N, C-alpha and C positions, 0 to 999 in steps of 0.2 A: 478203417481208412488206411491206405497205403502211404507210408512216409518215404520220400525220396528227394534227391537233389535234381533239379531240372537245369541242365546246361545247354550247350550248343547242340549237342547230339543226344537229345533227351531220350528219344525212343531207342536209339542204338545202344545207349548205356544201360537199358533194361536187360536183365539176363534173358528174359523171354522175348526181347525185341524182334529177333529174326522170326521166331515162331508166330508172333502176332502179325507181322507184316505178310506172312505167308497165308495166314488164316483169314485176314480181313483185307478189304480193298483200300480202306483208309484207316490209319492209326494216327491219332492226334491228341495233343494235350491242350485243353481249353481253359481259359479263365471265364467261368460262367457269368461273372458279374460284368466284366467289360466286353464279353463276347469275342475276345481275341483268341485266335488259334496260335499256339506257341511253337508248333512243331511241323516238320515236313516242309521241304523246299516248295512243294506245290501249294501249300496252304500257309506258309510262314507269314506272320504279320497280317493275316487276312481276318475278316470278320466271319465267325463260324457260320452264321445263318445264311451267308451269301451262297454257300454251297447248295442250299435248298432253293435258291432263286427267290428268296423272300426279301421284301423291302424292310421288314421289321423282324426283331427277334422272334423265335418260335414261341407260340403261346404256351405249348406244353413242353417246357424246358426241363428235361429230366436231368441235365447236368447240374442245374441249380438245385433240383430236388435231391440229387444224390449227395450234395454237400449239406443241404439242410437236414436230411435224415441220416446222413453218414452211412449209406448203404448203396449198393448197386441197383440200377434200373435198366429196363429194356423197353423199347418201343419200336413201332414201325413208322417210317417216314418215306415220302416220295420226292424225287428230283428228276427232272427231264424225262418223265414217263418211265422212270425206273423205281423199283421198290427196294428199300433198304431196311435191314435189321440194324438197330442202333443199340449198342450196349455201353453203359457208362459206369465207370468205377471212380469213386472219390479218391483224390490224392492230397497229400500234404507236403508242401515245400516251404521250409522255414515257417514263416507266419502267413503263408498264402494257401488258400483253399483252391485247388484246381481239380480238373476232371479229365480222366483218360477216356476218350471216345473211340469206340471201335465200330466201324461202319462196314457192313457186308451187303452187297447186292444179292438179292435172293430171287428164286423162281417161285412165283405165287402158286403155280400149278403143283409143285412138288412139296410145298410146305403148308399152305393155307387153302383148304378146299373151298372156302367161301369166295375166293378170288378167281376160281376156275371159270373160264369163258368170259371174263369181264375185260373190257377195254382198259387201256392205261388211264383214261380219263375217269372211268367208273371206279377203278382201284384208288386213284387219287382222292376222289370224293369220299370213298368209304374210309380210307385211312385218316383223312382230315377230320371227318365226322367223329371217329373214335377218339382222336387226340383232343379235339375240342370238347368232347363230353367230359373229359377228365378235369377240365379247368372251368367248367360252366356250372353255375348253381342250378340245380334241377328245378327249383320252384320259380325263380325269377328270370332265368335264362340270361342273366348277366354273369360276369366272372365270379368265381368263388374264392374262398379264403386261401386255397392252395395257390391260385394264380397270384394273389397278393404277395405271398411269401416267395414265389419264384420270380416275379417281375419287378417288384419294388427295388431290390438291390441294384438291378440294372438301371432303373430310372435315376436312382441316386448317383450311381457312377457316371452316367451321362451328364447329369447336372453339374457334377464337380469338374469333369473333363472340359465341358463347354462353358463353364462359369455362367450358367443360366439358372434362374430360379426354378424351384420345384415346389409345388404346393400339394398338400394332402388335406382332404376334407373328410371329417367323420360326421355322419348324419344319423339321427335317431328319431323314430316316430314317437311323438309325445303321447303318453298314456295309452300305449298300444294294448296293454293288458285289458283296459276297459273295452276295447273293440272285441277281443276274444270273449270276454265275459258277457257282453251284451248281445253280440250277433253270432258267436260261435267261432271255433278255430278255423273252420272252412272259409268263413267270411274273412277272417284274419289273413289266411293264405291268399285269398283273392286280392285283398288290398296290397299285400307284398308283391304279388305278380304285377299288378297295375303300376305300382311305384317303380318297380324295376324297369318296366317299359318306358316310363317317363324319364328316368335317369339315362337310359340308353339313347333316348331321342334327343335329350338336351346336351349330352356330352359328345362333342365331335371326336371322331376317331383320331384325327391328327392332333387334337388338343390333349387328349388323355383317355382315361377309361374308368368306368364305375364297377364296383364289385360288392357283393353281399359279404359283409364281415361276419355276420352271425345274428340270428334272431331278427330283430327289427332294426339292426344297425347296418349301415352301408359306408363304404369307403370310396372316395373319388380321388384319383391321382391326376394332377394337371401339370403337364410339361410347360416349361418356359412361361410360367405364370407367377407374377409377383404377388405380394400380400394383398394389395388393393384389388387386383383383378380376381384373385381367388375369393375374396370377400364378396365381390359383385356376383360371381358365379353362384356362390352359396346363397346369397340373398335372392337371386332369381329363382333358384330351386325352392327356397323356402316359400316364396309367393306362389309358385306353381302348385305345391302341395296344399297350401292354405286355400287356394281357389278351387281346387279339384273336388268334384263330387263323385264319390265311389258308389255306384248304384249296384246293389246286390240283392236279388230276389225281392224287389219292391222297396227295400230300405235304402235310404241315402245316408252314406257314412261320410262325415266330415272329419278331417284330420289337421293337425299342425305338426311341425317337426322342428328340431333344433340342430344347429350345425356348429362344428368347431373346426377352425382352419389353422394350419401351421405351414410356414414357408421357410425354405432353406435355400441358401445360395453360396456355394463354394465350400461350406463347412463339411467335414467328414462326420457323418452321422449314420447310425445303424437304422435299418427299417423299423425295428421296435421302438427306437427313440423317437423317430419321426411320427409314428402312429400314436405313441403315448402323448406326444406334444399336442397333436390334434384332438386326442381323446380328452385331455385335460380342459381344453377350450370348449369341447362339447359339454362337459359336465358343468363348466362355468355358465354356459348358455342355459342349461336346464335349471341350475340353481338360481339363476337370475329371472326366472319366470317362464322359461320355455318359449317356443316359437320365435327364436331369435338366432343371430349369428355372432359368434365371438372368434377373433383371430389374433394371431401373434406371430412374430418371426421366431425362428429357432435361436435360442440364446445359450 
């Protein structure tokens, strides 16, 4: 990770600043958590994802990933029917983790043969499909653990900035090992696929998002949702799973699930702390007999 001081003329103060601005169309320093661009008059105090004409942060945020993994990343992105190569390098300023983003418009014909002869709309679909695949769980088709680690810091930052509650729900299928042992692992995968679809159907995109945390565990992030409302969402999902009959090759598989909820409002908390809080309530639900919901505020 590069250590540097970020002042008024951040990019200009870099020894390689002039070279960077000659090589790339846009050079900017971004706070991936708040999504604020800190450099360049053109993008100063702007929200980084607005450059891509998106109403929400990029799903495949390689700037957050660069900070999480402490290494550089590259991806393709589209904006206004143009194709950009995006390179991100993690930076460190005092106690802040920032990202140097280098954006270069590229010619698809000269760089990527798979784009030859395609319309801007087709290129956009192809790029978005590639980016989405990186943050989508292959089995359940909802978000994956990478997305959790890249998106949850932003959700916490927004919750603090707007002083609105944020809730995280951890869900676990009860006795899932029995499903695999009785019906086979393919049947177990089938159940996970169906459950992922149910979560995607029940969680409104404006309300939040579901993700597969790992194995038979799922995480649900709910924006502007207090403790009582989060409990109600989890209880609704619990009943959906309890009533659902999973029909697989003539067998009817019945399941129950346990849920743990944690709500934060205004407090500075790390993603791991928030997840651990919800995880503790999940295990409390399981230790209290399963097929139930437990919740608590962050303390």
